[in-house]
N, C-alpha and C positions, 0 to 999 in steps of 0.2 A: 500541581503540574500534572499533565496527562500525556500518555504515549498513545498515539493513533497509529495503528498498523492496518494497512489496506492491502489486500490481495486483489490484483486487477489484471485485465488482459494486457499483454505486452504492448500492443499497438496504441494503447491509451496513455502510456507513460509520459510522453512529451506534453500532451495536452493537460494532464493532471499536474505535472511539474510547473508548467507555465501558470496555471490557475492558482496553485498554492503560492507561488512567488508573488503574484498580484495581491494576495491577502496578507502578506507579511511574513511568510515562512522563510527563514534565512538558512535553513539546513535540513537535510533529510538523508536517509540511508536507503539505498535501493539494492535489492538482491533478486537475481533470477532464481525462481523456485519452480517446483513441479508438484502437482497434487490433483486431487479430485474431490468433489462433493457429491451432491445429488446427481450431477451430470454423469458420474461414473465413467469418465473418459469418453472415447469415441472410436469408431472403426475407420480404418484407412485402407486403401488399396495400393499395393506396391508391386509392380511387375505382374499384375493380374491376380495376386494373392491378397485376400482380405485378412487383416489382423487387428487385434484390439489394442488401442493405446490407453493404458490405465492412468498414467500420470500426464496431465495436460500442462504445458508450459505456462507459467504465470510470472508476474512481477510482484514483489513485496516492497511496499513503500512504508517507511517508518519515520514518524515525525514526533518530536517531543516539544510541547508548547505549554505556555501558561494556561491555566484553566479557562480564563475568559476568552481565549482564542480557539480552544479545542472544538467547541460546537461549530464554529464557522468553518474550521478545517474539515470536519466530518461532512458538512453540507456541500462544500466545494468538491470533495472527492466523490461524494454520492452523485452529484449532478454531472460531473465531468466524466466519470468512468462508466456511467450508465449507457447501455446499448439496448436494453430490453430483451436480450437473448440469454439463454442458459450460459452459465459460466462467467457472468459479469464480475463475480467476486464477493468479498466480504470485507467489512470494516470492524476492527476490534479497538476498544478504548480501555486503557489500563491506567490506574493511578500510579504516579511516580513519587516515590518517597524522597529521593535525593538525587541531585545531579551535581557532578564535580568535574570541572575542566582540569584535566591532568596537567597541562602545561603551566597554568597559573595558580591552580588550587582554588579558583573561584567556585562558589557553591550556590545552589538554588537557581533562580531565574537568571542571575548574572552569568552562570556557566553556559547558558544556552547561546 
């Protein structure tokens, strides 16, 4: 099993969610996060004063899937979240050793 974690622009969330649902993703976790990468934030003007925004708002989407579906999930996120502009985000893929559904005690792929 793999965990796919994607940091994306907030306005792309619905599009990514819909695309993942179409390829068979049955569940995901979404968190509002802030951060910066090479973009290093940006400058904004408020009431005539310019100030630096270091942490840019993003959305983190987490999906755990069987290994054979993980590659397809990555491709779907990559193509759906892409705008071609700075700050499009990142995708991280981690191996998952064990998954346990707390309610039933199911383990492995059955717990997904």
